[in-house]
N, C-alpha and C positions, 0 to 999 in steps of 0.2 A: 934713481932707482923707480922701478914701477910698484906703485902701490901695492901690486898682488904679493909681490914679493918680501914687502915690507912687513906684512899682514902676516906672512907665514912666519917669518920672522919670527913675529910678536906670539904669534898662536905657539913654535915652538920655545919662547920665552916661559910664556903663560904653561906651557907644560912642566916644564923643568921647576919651578918655582912651585907649583903644585904637589910634583914630586919630593922637592925639596919637605915642604908643609911636612906629607906624609911620613919622611925621614923622621924628623923632629918631634911628631906624634909617640912613634914608635921609640925612640930616645929623649925619654924625657927630659936627660939630663942639657941635651943643648938647646934648649930653650933661646940663649940667647943669639944663638945662628936666626933666628925666626928674622930680624931685620933684613936680612937677605931677600927673602920672599915677599916680603912687603915693600922695597924697593923695587925689584923687580915689577911687579905689580904697578907700581904709580908710574915706574917708566914705559909701561906697555899703554896704560891711560891716557899719559899725557901724551903717548906719540897719536893714539888712536884720536885722541882729541884734535889735534893739529891736523893729520887726514882729515877730520871731516869739515874742519874751516876751510880749509883747503879746496875739498870738494863743493862746497856750498860756495864760494868766490867763484869757482870758474863756472859755476850754474847760471 
């Protein structure tokens, strides 16, 4: 999968995580679900870290 399409997928995941977080802020009794956007953010961060390591190795 090309790096650009992977990044676009990660951007969509982050947008979903932000929207989900805003929903949790609007409906406070949903706070236990905050774990889901946190895990999505960690997944995106890990993916970007690995992509940058791969790009650095190729140079």
